[in-house]
N, C-alpha and C positions, 0 to 999 in steps of 0.2 A: 504494500500500500504506500502511496505517496504521502509523506507526512512532515516535510520540513519547509518552513517559509520564513525568510527575512530577505527577500529577493528584490533585485532591481529588474527592469524590463528585460534586459538581456538574459538574466537567469530564468525568468518566466518562459521565454521563448525556447531556451535550451531544454527545460523540463517538459514543455509542451510537446517537443519532438519525441521525447520518451513516451508520453501519453499516446501519441499517434502510433508508435510501435505496438502498443498494447491494444489500441482501438483505432484502426485505420479510418473509420468513418469521421473521426474528429478532423483528420486532414482534409476530408471532403468538405466539411463545414467551413474550414479555414479557406479552402479554395473558392467556395461559393461567396464568402464574405469579400475576398479580394476581387473576385469578378464583379460583384455588386458595386464595390467602390470604384472600380475601373470604368464601368459602364454608366452608372447613374447614381452617384452618391446622394445628391440632393441635400436639402436642409436636414438639421439634426433630427427633426421629428419623423422624417421619412426613413432615416437610418435606424432610429429607435423602433419604429413600427416593424421594419424588416427583421430586426433582431428578435423582438418579442413574438411576432406573429408567424415567423418562418423558421429561423434557425434555432431559436431556443426550444421550440416544441420538440425537435429531434435531439438537441444537445443534452437536455435534462435526462435522457435515457442512456446516455453514453458515459457520464461521469457523475459523481455524487451519490446520494442515497438511492436513486432510482437506476443506477448503472447496472447493465446486464453483466458486465465483467466485475466481479467483486474486488479485484485489484484496484479498480478505479472508483470504489465506493466511498471515498473519503471527502470531507469538506475541502481539503487541500487540493485534491485533483479537480474538483468542481471550480474552485477559485482560480486555479491556473488556467483552465480552459476558458472560463468566463473572461478573465483578464485578457488573454490572447485575442479572443474574438472581438471584445469591446474596443481594444486598442486599434485593431484593423478597421472597425466600423466607426471609430471616433465617436462613441456614445458614452 
């Protein structure tokens, strides 16, 4: 289980890559977020809506308490994934 945090953004990204090794669908969500930002980022409320109504619906089943993979069932894993995607989306 992932369980250590006192990290800067670079550390989050490095650990996120480890999470993607355990759950490749997280990498797919990251790629979707990057594509969204490349094609049509729009104002903050559009990005926030995209996060809550599109990506987060799938994200919450990949890390944290609802994770299918128990290795990713921690608050820390959820926080790392959340941080990575929110930085990309600038929300």
